VMD Tcl script that draws the C-alpha trace (Angstrom):
set ca {
  {-9.28 5.77 2.25}
  {-7.64 3.21 -0.04}
  {-10.09 0.37 0.63}
  {-10.52 -1.88 -2.38}
  {-7.47 -0.62 -4.28}
  {-5.00 -3.34 -3.30}
  {-1.91 -3.49 -1.11}
  {0.71 -2.06 -3.47}
  {-1.38 0.82 -4.92}
  {-2.43 1.80 -1.40}
  {1.16 1.67 -0.16}
  {2.51 3.75 -3.04}
  {-0.26 6.34 -2.77}
  {0.14 6.60 0.99}
  {3.91 6.98 0.65}
  {3.59 9.80 -1.88}
  {0.95 11.68 0.11}
  {3.01 11.35 3.30}
  {5.40 14.01 1.97}
  {2.49 16.41 1.51}
  {1.22 15.66 5.01}
  {4.64 16.43 6.50}
  {4.63 19.75 4.66}
  {1.13 20.50 5.98}
  {2.14 19.72 9.56}
  {5.08 22.09 9.28}
  {3.40 25.02 7.53}
  {-0.24 24.96 8.69}
  {-1.09 26.21 12.21}
  {-1.85 23.62 14.87}
  {-5.44 22.42 14.87}
  {-6.01 23.43 11.27}
  {-3.40 20.98 10.03}
  {-5.51 18.00 11.12}
  {-8.56 19.38 9.31}
  {-6.48 20.01 6.18}
  {-5.07 16.49 6.27}
  {-8.56 14.97 6.55}
  {-10.02 17.17 3.81}
  {-7.07 16.98 1.39}
  {-4.87 14.03 2.36}
  {-7.40 11.21 2.51}
  {-9.22 12.00 -0.78}
  {-5.90 12.61 -2.56}
  {-4.55 9.27 -1.35}
  {-7.61 7.44 -2.66}
  {-7.44 9.29 -5.99}
  {-3.79 8.36 -6.50}
  {-4.41 4.75 -5.46}
  {-7.27 4.39 -7.95}
  {-5.18 6.08 -10.63}
  {-2.23 3.68 -10.36}
  {-4.19 0.50 -9.58}
  {-4.74 -0.52 -13.25}
  {-1.06 0.02 -14.06}
  {0.20 -1.98 -11.08}
  {-2.35 -4.77 -11.50}
  {-1.55 -5.04 -15.20}
  {2.18 -5.20 -14.47}
  {1.76 -7.87 -11.79}
  {-0.48 -10.01 -13.99}
  {2.03 -9.73 -16.84}
  {4.80 -10.90 -14.52}
  {2.58 -13.77 -13.39}
  {1.88 -14.78 -17.00}
  {5.61 -14.74 -17.78}
  {6.35 -16.97 -14.78}
  {3.54 -19.35 -15.71}
  {4.67 -19.63 -19.34}
  {8.31 -20.12 -18.32}
  {7.32 -23.23 -16.34}
  {7.58 -25.24 -19.55}
  {10.51 -23.50 -21.25}
  {12.89 -23.01 -18.30}
  {11.49 -24.86 -15.27}
  {14.79 -25.03 -13.37}
  {15.57 -21.31 -13.67}
  {11.97 -20.42 -12.91}
  {11.98 -22.73 -9.90}
  {15.17 -21.21 -8.51}
  {14.05 -17.59 -8.87}
  {10.45 -18.07 -7.79}
  {11.15 -20.48 -4.94}
  {13.92 -18.34 -3.48}
  {12.06 -15.07 -3.86}
  {8.74 -16.19 -2.37}
  {10.42 -17.79 0.65}
  {12.40 -14.61 1.33}
  {9.21 -12.55 1.01}
  {7.50 -14.91 3.46}
  {10.34 -14.39 5.93}
  {10.40 -10.62 5.49}
  {7.70 -8.35 6.96}
  {5.63 -8.93 3.82}
  {2.98 -11.42 2.72}
  {3.85 -14.26 0.37}
  {0.12 -15.04 0.10}
  {-0.65 -11.50 -1.06}
  {2.25 -11.54 -3.53}
  {1.23 -14.79 -5.20}
  {-2.41 -13.69 -5.27}
  {-1.55 -10.36 -6.91}
  {0.64 -12.14 -9.47}
  {-2.24 -14.50 -10.22}
  {0.03 -17.55 -10.11}
  {-1.45 -20.95 -10.94}
  {-0.14 -24.34 -11.99}
  {3.51 -25.17 -11.36}
  {4.52 -21.62 -10.25}
  {1.85 -21.61 -7.53}
  {2.88 -25.11 -6.45}
  {6.43 -23.81 -6.09}
  {5.22 -20.92 -3.98}
  {3.06 -23.11 -1.74}
  {5.49 -25.96 -1.12}
  {8.60 -23.77 -0.90}
  {7.02 -21.87 1.98}
  {5.87 -25.16 3.52}
  {9.38 -26.61 3.32}
  {10.95 -23.46 4.69}
  {8.94 -23.84 7.90}
  {11.00 -26.81 9.04}
  {14.21 -25.20 7.83}
  {13.50 -22.00 9.74}
  {12.74 -23.89 12.94}
  {16.12 -25.64 12.76}
  {17.86 -22.40 11.72}
  {16.52 -20.48 14.71}
  {17.61 -23.32 17.01}
  {21.13 -23.51 15.54}
  {21.60 -19.74 15.68}
  {20.19 -19.72 19.24}
  {17.71 -16.98 18.39}
  {15.17 -16.93 21.18}
  {13.63 -19.73 23.19}
  {12.02 -22.94 21.96}
  {8.60 -21.30 21.70}
  {10.16 -18.66 19.43}
  {11.61 -21.38 17.20}
  {8.20 -23.02 16.87}
  {6.48 -19.68 16.23}
  {8.99 -18.78 13.51}
  {8.54 -22.17 11.86}
  {4.75 -21.79 11.79}
  {4.66 -18.11 10.80}
  {7.93 -16.18 10.20}
  {6.19 -12.80 10.53}
  {5.76 -13.41 14.27}
  {9.53 -12.96 14.68}
  {10.03 -10.08 12.23}
  {12.13 -8.16 14.75}
  {14.59 -11.05 15.12}
  {14.74 -11.50 11.35}
  {15.51 -7.81 10.84}
  {18.32 -8.05 13.40}
  {19.87 -11.10 11.66}
  {19.09 -10.56 7.97}
  {22.10 -12.16 6.25}
  {21.99 -15.72 7.67}
  {18.18 -15.90 7.66}
  {17.51 -14.43 4.20}
  {20.47 -16.21 2.58}
  {19.50 -19.59 4.02}
  {15.87 -19.10 3.03}
  {16.74 -18.08 -0.53}
  {19.03 -21.08 -1.09}
  {16.56 -23.48 0.52}
  {13.60 -22.00 -1.34}
  {15.47 -22.11 -4.66}
  {16.38 -25.77 -4.17}
  {12.80 -26.60 -3.24}
  {11.52 -24.67 -6.26}
  {13.73 -26.65 -8.64}
  {12.54 -29.98 -7.23}
  {8.88 -29.00 -7.47}
  {9.31 -27.75 -11.03}
  {10.94 -31.02 -12.08}
  {8.20 -33.05 -10.37}
  {5.55 -31.01 -12.23}
  {3.26 -30.63 -9.24}
  {0.47 -28.09 -9.79}
  {-1.63 -25.77 -7.66}
  {-4.45 -23.81 -9.28}
  {-5.44 -21.83 -6.17}
  {-3.66 -18.44 -6.19}
  {-2.52 -16.95 -2.89}
  {-1.86 -20.22 -1.03}
  {1.82 -19.59 -0.33}
  {1.48 -20.43 3.35}
  {2.88 -23.37 5.35}
  {-0.33 -25.17 6.35}
  {-2.80 -24.28 3.59}
  {-0.08 -24.49 0.93}
  {0.58 -28.14 1.68}
  {-3.06 -29.11 2.18}
  {-4.29 -27.60 -1.10}
  {-1.80 -29.67 -3.11}
  {-3.99 -32.75 -2.59}
  {-6.82 -31.03 -4.47}
  {-4.83 -30.93 -7.72}
  {-2.38 -33.83 -7.39}
  {-2.76 -37.46 -6.39}
  {-1.92 -38.35 -2.80}
  {0.90 -40.64 -3.90}
  {2.43 -37.96 -6.13}
  {2.51 -35.44 -3.29}
  {3.70 -37.77 -0.53}
  {6.05 -40.03 -2.51}
  {8.09 -37.06 -3.62}
}
mol new
graphics top color blue
foreach p $ca { graphics top sphere $p radius 0.5 }
foreach p [lrange $ca 0 end-1] q [lrange $ca 1 end] { graphics top cylinder $p $q radius 0.2 }
display resetview
């Protein structure tokens, strides 16, 4: 019902309508409640999602513009905040690719997002091994894609999120100072994030750093 409205508008609309659906299930007789939910709930969810989509998209793009413009004025602070935040989002049950795409990040901020997530892959593999969280295959899976071990992450949030934020922030600062760029939004992912850097930077600049 919220197809084409985006992740955040769909989530917010669905969350708000869920309270109405709970009320319907409690107060409408069995059998009729399902019909009422289909007739009222689905259209209402889509209406709310379409209503708030311009506001949310405008807000996200504004945040993205602020981050992009701050790359020149305060690159170190921007690198710390952006690098740490995106890596934590990548480790949480969320999508760092979707976040950077919705923010419309390009240039240095997108390079920070891409390479911070790439660097965190190796860090997370070692972290899982040191904390003895799962078997070797789990360590490799977490390094490649943290979302595959979301249950383990949720059970050990402090060491995993703290380590990822500090590591991501440090990586973000280095990338900001090196002035690497990435003009492809939404590439905050370990494999594609590293590969796409060669499209906008020389091979020696990417590898020598």
